[in-house]
N, C-alpha and C positions, 0 to 999 in steps of 0.2 A: 435843517430847513426842510419843510415839507414840500413835496412835489405838487405843483398845481395840476389838477385834473379837471377836465371840462365837466360841468354838471350834467346829469342825466334827467330826463323827464319821466316822472312816475305815472301810474295809471290815472291819477286824478288830474294830470296835466301840470302839476307843480314841479318845480325843479328839486331834484334829489341830489344832495352832495354826499360824496364818499365820506366815511367816518374820519379818514385821515385829514380831510379839509375842514373839519368842524372842531372848534376849541371846546374847552370844558364848559363854557356857558351856553353851548349849542349854537354859537354864531359862526357862520362861514368865515374861514380865514381869508385874509386879504391876498390879492394876486401878487405874483413875483414882480417886484419893482425893478426899474432899470438899474438903480444903485445896487440892489442885491445881485443882479446878473453880472455887473461889472466886477464886484467883489469876488464872485465865484470864479470868473474867468482869470482874474489875477492870481487867486489862490491856486487854481489848477495849473496855471503856467509855471508858478514857482515850484510846485511838486514835480511837474514834467521836466523842468530844467535840472533839478537835482538828480532825477532819475537818469537823465541823459549823461550828466557829468560822471555819475557813478558807473554807468555802462561803458563809457569811453575808457575809464581807467581799467575796467576788466578786459576790454579789447586790446589795450596796449600791453597788458600783462600776458594775455594769451599769445600775442604776436611774438613775444620774446621767449615763449615757453619752448622747451625741446620738442622737435618734431613739427613745429609750425612752419608755414610757407611764407616766404618773403613776397610781398605784393608788388613792390617796385623793382622791376627787373629790366635788363637790356636784351633785346632780341636782334639777331643778325638777319635782316630782311632785305632781299634784293641787293646784297652787298653793302648795306648801310646799317650801322647800329641804331636801333630805335628804342628809346626809353619809354616804358609804358607801365601803367598801374593795372595789375591783373589780379582778379580774384582766384582763389585756389581751385575752384570748380569750373573756371572759364575755359572754353575750348579755343583752339587756335583760330578756327573760322570766325568766331565772334570777335576775337582780338583784332584780326586782320581787317575785318569789315568795319566794325564800329568803334575801334580805338585808333587804328592807323589809317582808316579811310581807303583801304585797298579793296574796293567793291567788285573787282574783277573775279574774285573768289566768290562763287555763288553758293547760297544755301538752298538746297532742294529738299531732300528727305530729312536731313539732319539726323540720320541714324545709319550712316555707312552703307547705303544701298545704291544711290544714283551716281555718285562720283562727281557731281557738279562742283564740289568744294576741293577738288584735288589740287595739292601743291607739292612741290619737291622739298624734301628735307634731306639734306646731304645727298642730293641727286636721286633719291628714291621717292616715287609717288606715294602720297599718303592722303587719306580722307581727313581733311583738317577739322571736320565737324566731330571727329572722334579722337582727336589728339589734344590732351591738356596742354595749355600754353606753357606751363611751368616745365614740362618735359622737353620743350624745344630750346631751352637755354643752352648756349654754346654750340648750336647747330646752324648750318646755313639753310635758310628758308628762301625759296624762290616762288613767287606768284606769277600770274600771267603778266602783271605789269613789269616784271623784271626780265622778261625774255628779250625784248627789243634792245638795240644798242642805244647808247646815250644820244646819238645823232638822229634817232627815230627809225633807223633801219629795222625792219621786222625780222624776227627769227625765221629761219627757213620753213619751219612747220607753219608758223603764222602766215607766211607768204603763200604757202601751198593752199591754205584755206581760202585766202583771198582770190587766188588764181582760179580755183575750181568752184567757188561759191558753194562750199560743201555743207552748209547748214541752213536750216529753214528759219526757226525763231532765234537760234544761236544762244539760248539760255545756257545750254550745256556745253557750249563750245570751249570755254576756258578750261573746264575739267578734262575734256578730250585732248586738248592741245597739251596740257601739262602731263597727262598720262602718256601721251605719245612721245614727248620729249624725254621723259624718264625711260621709256621702253627702248628708244633708239640709242640710249647710252649703253645698253646691254647688247642690243642687236641692231646695228646701224643699217643692215641691208636685209630687212625681213621680206618674206613673201606676203601676199595679201592675207592669206589665212593666218600666218604667224602674227601679223599686226592685229588682226581681228581678235585673236586669242589674247594678245598682250594688253589690249584696252577693253577687254570684255567686262571689266568692273565698272564701266561707265555706261549709263543709260541715256537714251534720247527720247524725250516725250513725243517728238514728232515722228519717230520711227523712220528716220531718214538715213539708215545705216549705210546703204550703198554709196550715196553721195559723200558721206562722212569718210568712209574708207578710201574712196578715190582721192579726196582732198588730202588726207593724211599720208597716203602713199606718195602723192606729189610732194608733200612736205619732206618726206624721207629722201626723196630723190634730190630735192633742193639742198638738203643738208649734206648729202654725199658730194654734190657738186661744189659746195662751198668749201 
């Protein structure tokens, strides 16, 4: 079927048709009818469906091939097993936020620089934007949502932030809190300088570090009292 091309106007003012739109008798071919268009759509759909079915069989074959990654897996998040469908290249931050709805884990730089996505994996702070979800299977993952007690009582570090109003916009707060909780597991009684060094992998866009450190030091004090 020839493709319909709009006629052009020649120097004489007459319509000039491309050679592809003129039959052997020199008569312009008819325009594409509605019936022809419907036939073409049906034919294209049949071909596309066949291609999709064939592609699906290839994907299933690849999924069972040696070295392939299982997509449906169980993660231990905040003390609960969570079943989730994960792509092999998916990061933990993406899974937590967009698959499990745990939006307290923030995405800032998405390249391991700002620390806004910090979570605890087996009690160690990690940038979740740079951890593949598949590597976290069988490990204990804790996000900012998992720090408070079931009755709603805040974690001592969270309470310290509330008491001191230690953040300005608070976008980076969850990352700082998680980094601090992880650091206090190693050094529960740090000096201000030690804590500053311990959470130095986290950045604040508002540059409010003095208030942040005051709040987190208050959190460390609350934790020792608890």
